[in-house]
N, C-alpha and C positions, 0 to 999 in steps of 0.2 A: 681729361688730359691736362697735364701740368702746363701752366702758362708762366713763362719767365718774364715778369713784368719789369721794364726798365724804370730806373729812378731818374731824378733830375741831374744826376752826375753824368757828364758828357765826356769823361776821361776814357771810357771804354772799360772801366773796372767791372769786375763781376760782382754786382750788388743786387742780389735777388731776394734777400731776407728769408732764407730757408731756416728751418728749425735746427738748433744746435745738436740735438740728439734725435734725429728723425726716426719714425717707425719704419718697420720693414716694408719694402715696396712690393706690390703684387706684380710679379715678373711675367707671368703668362709664358709667351713663346720666346723670351729673351735668352739667347744662347750666344756665348762668345766663341766664334769660329776661329780655330787656329790652323794655319796651313803654312807650309814651307814657302818662303819668299813671296808672301802676299804683300802688295804695295799699298800703303795707307797714305792718302794725300794729306798735306799739311794742315796748318791752323791748330787751334787748341780745342779738344785734346789731340795729341799727335798720333796716338795709336787708336785706330777707329774700328777695330773688329773684335776686340777682346778687352777685358779689364786689365789694367796695369797700374803699378804703384811703386813708390820708393825708388825713383829712377837714379841710377848712376850712369853718367855720360862720360865716355873716354874717347880721346882721339888717338887712333892707330893708323899710321900712314896718312892717306888723303881722305879718310872717312871718319865720321863720328859714329861711335857705337853706343848703344843704349842697353843697359843691363838692369831691368826693373824686376820687381816681384810680380806675381801673377795672381790676382784675386779671382776666385771662383765662388759660386754660391753654394754654401753648405746645405746638405740635406740630411734627413735622418740616417745615421750610420756613416755619414761622410762629413767629418768635421763637426763643429759645434754650431748648430743653427742660430743665426742671428749674430754671429761673430766672424772675425777674420778667418778666411779659409784659403790656404795656398799650398799647392802640392808640387809645383815644378817651376822652372824658369825658362823664358825665351830670350833670345838675343836679337836685337834689331840694329840696322845700320842705315846711314844716309850720307849723301854728299852735298845736300842742299838744305837740310833741316825741314824740308817740306814733304819729301817722299821717303818713307821708311820701309825697308825690306825686313820681313820677319824671317829669320833663319831657322825658325822652328825651336822645338824643345831641346835644351842642352843638358839640364840636370833635373832629376826627379827624386822624390822621397823614396821611390821604390828601387832606384838604381844606385843609391849611396849605401855602402856596406853598414855604416854605423847608425843611420837614421831610423827612427820609428816609421815604418811604411804606412802608418795610419795617423801620423802626427798632424798633418795639414798645417804646418807652422813654418814653412820655408819663407822667412821674412826677408827684409832688405839685404841685397847682395852688393858686391863690388867686384871689380876686375882690374888687373894691372898687367903690363908687359915687362918682362925682364929677360934679356939675352935670348930673344926669339921665342920665348915661351909665354903663354898667357895663363895667369893664375886667377881663378874665379873663387871668391870667398863668399860663404853663405852661412846663415844660422839655421839650426833645425833642432827639433827635439830628439835626443838620443834614445836608442832602444833601452828599455828597462830603467831609464833614469828620469830625473826631474830637471826642470829648467831648460836651458839652451846651451848647446855647444856650437863651435864654429869650425867648419870644414873648408877644404880646398879641393878644387878640381882643376886639372891642368890640360891645356890644349896647345897645338902647334899653330892654330889660327884663332883669331878673336871670335869667329862664329862657331868654333868647335870642329870636331867633337871633343868634349871634355871628359877626362877620366878622373873620377873622384879618388882621393886618397883613402886608404882603408880605415884611417882613424882621424878624429878631429884634432885640432891643434891643442897640444898639452898646455895646461895652466891658463886656459882661457875659458871663461864661462860668461855668456852674455849674448847680446843680439847686435844687429846692425854693424857688421864689420866694415871698416874703411881702411884702405891700404894706401900708403904714400911712399914714394921713393924720392929722397932728397937729392940735391945737385951733386953731393959727394958719393952717391950710390947707396947710401944706407937706407934700408927699407924699414918702415914702421907700420904697425897694426894698431888700430884704434877700435874700441867697441863700447857699448853701453850696457850697464847693469845697475840701474839706480843712479850711478855716477858715470863719469867718463874715465876710461882707462886707456893707456898707451904702452907700447913696448917695442923695442927694436926687433927686427926680424933677421934671421940668418940669411945668407945668400941663397939658400935653397927655397926660401919664401914660404916654407911650411912649418918652421919651428921658430920659437922665440929665441932671441939672442940675449935677452935681459929679462929680469923680473918685471911684471906689470907695474906701472906707475899710476897712482891716482892723480888725475888731472884736476887741479884745484881752481878756485875762483870762478866757478860757474854757479848759476842760481841754485840755492839750497832747497827752495820750495818749489813745488810743482813738478810734474813729470818732465824729464828731459831725455832725449834719445837721439838716434840717427846722427852721430858725429860724422862730419865730412870735412877733411882738411885739405886746403890747397895753398900754394905759395905764389906770391906775386911781388916782384921787385924786392926780394929779401925779407918780406913780411909773410908770416904764416897765419892763415885765417882758419879758425875752427867755426864751422857753421853747424847749426843743430835746431831741431824743433823743441819748443818749450811751452808747456801749458802755464801761461801767466795768469789766465782767468778761467775760461771754460774750455776753449779749444786751443790747438797748437798754433803758435806763430813761429816764424823762422827768425832766429837771432844769430849773432856772430861775435867772436872774440878774436883778438889779435895777439901775436907773440913774435919774438925774435928767434925762437928755436922751435923745432917740431914738437917737443914735449913741454913747452911753456917756459916760464909762467905766462898764462893768458890773461888778458885784460878785456873785460866786457866792452864791446864797442857799439852795440845798438841792435835795432830790429832790422832784419833783412826783408821780411814780408809780414804784413799784418795778418791776423786771423782771417780766413775766408769763411763767411757764414755757410753753414750747412754740412761741413765736413770736419769731424773732430780731429783728424790727423792731417799732417803735412809731412813731407820728407823731401830732401833736396840734394842736389849736387851742383857744383859750379865748374865750368870748363871754358877754356878759350879755344875758339875754332875760327880760323881765317880772320885773325885780328879783331875778333869781337868776343866778349865774354857773355856767357849765357847761364841762366839759372833754370835748372830742370826741377820740377816739383809735381805734386799731384792734387787733384780735386775729384769730386764724385759727379762729374758732368753727366755721364750716362745713367747715373743712379741717384737722383736727387733726394729720394726718400729712404735711402739705405746707404750709409756712408762707409760701409765695409767693402764696397765694390767701387774701386777708384780708377782714375784715368790720368795718364802722364801728360804734363804740359811743359812748355818752355817759353821763356821771355828773356829779353836782353837784360844785362846787368851792367851798371856803369859805376865808376869810381870817382871820388873827389880828389883834388890835387894832394890832399894830405894822406891819401891811401884808404880812407874810410869808404864805405859802400853806400851808394844812393839806394834808398828803399825802393824795392821793386813792386810795382802795382800790377796785379794779375790781369791779363787781357784774354779776350776770346780770339782776337786776330792772331796772336802769337808772333812768330818771326818768319822771315823769308819773304821773297818776292813772288807773287802769283802770276804765272804766265796768262796772258789775256785769253788764249785759246783753250784754257782749262775750264771745267765747270767751277765757277766761283760761288762758293757757299756764303752768301752775304749775311747769313745768320751769325757768322763769326766776325762781326762788325768791329770797326775801330771806334766809332762814335755814333750816337743816335740822337735824334731830337728828343726834347723833354716829354713830348706826348705823341701818341699816334703810331708807335712802333712796338711790337712785342714779338717774342720768340717762343715757339712751342715745338714739341716733338712731332715729327711726321706720323709716327705710330707709337702710341704709348705702350704697346705690348712688345715692341722690339725697338728699343731706343737707339740701337746701333745704325738704324736707317737715317739717323740725323735729325735735323731741325728744319723748320720753315720760318720765314719772316712774314709777319702780317702788318700791313699798313692800313690804318683805320681812319685817316683823315687827310684831307687835302693840305699840302704843305709839309706834312711830316717827311722826314728824310733820314737816310742812313749813309754813313761813310765807310767804305772799305778801302784801306790804303794799300799802296805798293802793288799796283797792277802793272805788269810789264808788257807793253805793246811792241817792244823791240823796234826793228826797223820796218816792219810790215805795216801796211795801211789796211787794217781790217775793214771789209766792206759791209759786213752784216753783224747783227747782234741777235742772239737767241735767248729767250727767257722761258723757263718752266714756271708757269704761274696759273692761277685760277681766281675767279671772282664771281660770286653768285649774282650780284647786281650789275656788274660791269664797272670798270675803272680804267685808269691810265697811269703809266709811270714814265718819268723822264730820267735819262741817264746823263750826268754831267761830269766833266773833268775838273778835278782839283777844288771845287767848291760847289755849294748847292745852286749857285747862280752862275757857274762857270760855263765854258763852251758846252753846248748841248750835243752830246754824242748821238743820241737817238731818243725817240719817243715810241712807246708801245701801248696800244689800246688793248685791253683785256675784255673780251666780250662777256656779257652777263650769262650766267648759267654754265660757263665753261667748266669742264671737269678736270682741267689741269693739263692742257696740251702744251707742246713746245711752240712758241710764237717767234717768228723771225722777221726782222725789219731791217731796212737799209740804214747804214751809219751815215749821219749827216756831217759830223766833224771828226775826221779821221785823226787818230793820235799816233805819236811815236814816243818811244822811251817809257819811263815809269811815271805813272800818274795815280792820284787817289781818285777812286770812283765814287760818285755820289748818286744815290737813287732817291728820287723825289716823287711822292704821290701827288697826282694832279686831279684825282677824282675822290669823291666822298665815300664811295662804296669800298668795303674791305676787300683787300687783294692779298692772296698768299703767294709768296715767291719761294721756290725751291733752289734755283740756281740761275746764274747768268753766264753766257759764254760768247766770245767774239769769234767770227769766222771770216776767212779770206773770201770765200765764194758762197 
């Protein structure tokens, strides 16, 4: 079983030291289950029942919608074994960035008239709204052709159903479409094909209104792809993945017009060890900006099966972007009466805490946290106790030798909420104890090991009765 061993870094960054080009993982029974309107509880990764990658996030109405690509595992006769394999797209939505509804399959390589039905190359998509219609852009391999074309499917609602156009967009060859509508109503399409290209769109959003323009002043060496443009305070930001060394990091450039010229501005997110690719979108939702990206959390030994994440993004007074450090905790406030998966921690002590899969043959079951020494601790921030005074705390835990855990508010030696003794030889039952110091409002939860015996924790939950 894989052990994700923490380092001395207490920032909450994902630093596990995986191989940059890992070997194929032995999957056993691992299957990504896809079902209509399945709810996946928050933290990183945010989609927790199937692989997902290349996320584009958009705000439509009072919801945030997620349009990712969908990784599956190639087999003989179904894609190229050991490589990226994508045959369709799902759409997800949320109102709190914690709970994501899967609205099911919206576009498939077998339902688009012009795509190769055995291409398995439906890569990074995008979606935009214009005059009450929703336009979903996607790359795919065309029938009888080479390379990639970019198509459009249209719907009356962001969750679909989407009807594909019979032909791809003319005069566009490449991948990773990104669409942007400026404040004056002019639409733009961007894509990658060795370099970055952009063009104006007609009002119908399915035809170019100008010839493609080569976007200059981007790195000339190393793979670059995944252009995603957004505007803030009159400045246009082009974000993109770029292989500066071995794996992709996220970078950005700034301009005063949608087609540039762009000026390189810096690194948005450093390389994340273990996954060769990254892919991003940036969106503002309820007065906060967010960076959506991906990593191979559920597939640490095979980086062609990825999972979407989200973290906050912040700007400096001069408009430049503060570098985003990837976290396990992610975003959102966790209600205290939910199952709190403390393995998605904010910070941990330098020694005595490790994270491992509950089941190495089905990683979608999630992780467990193991405390191995007295005094080791873990912080899980932003737990919302509301106005209720929860009277009980339940823990799903096990310990072969027996151990004890204390739960504190706001610091490792803050008010002790509860103490739980885990009996030796326990096979992993739910233990419930009374709360000693009842909390209100939002607090950071600290879990502190008080015994020397190793103890595994699956989740924590507060209860009224």
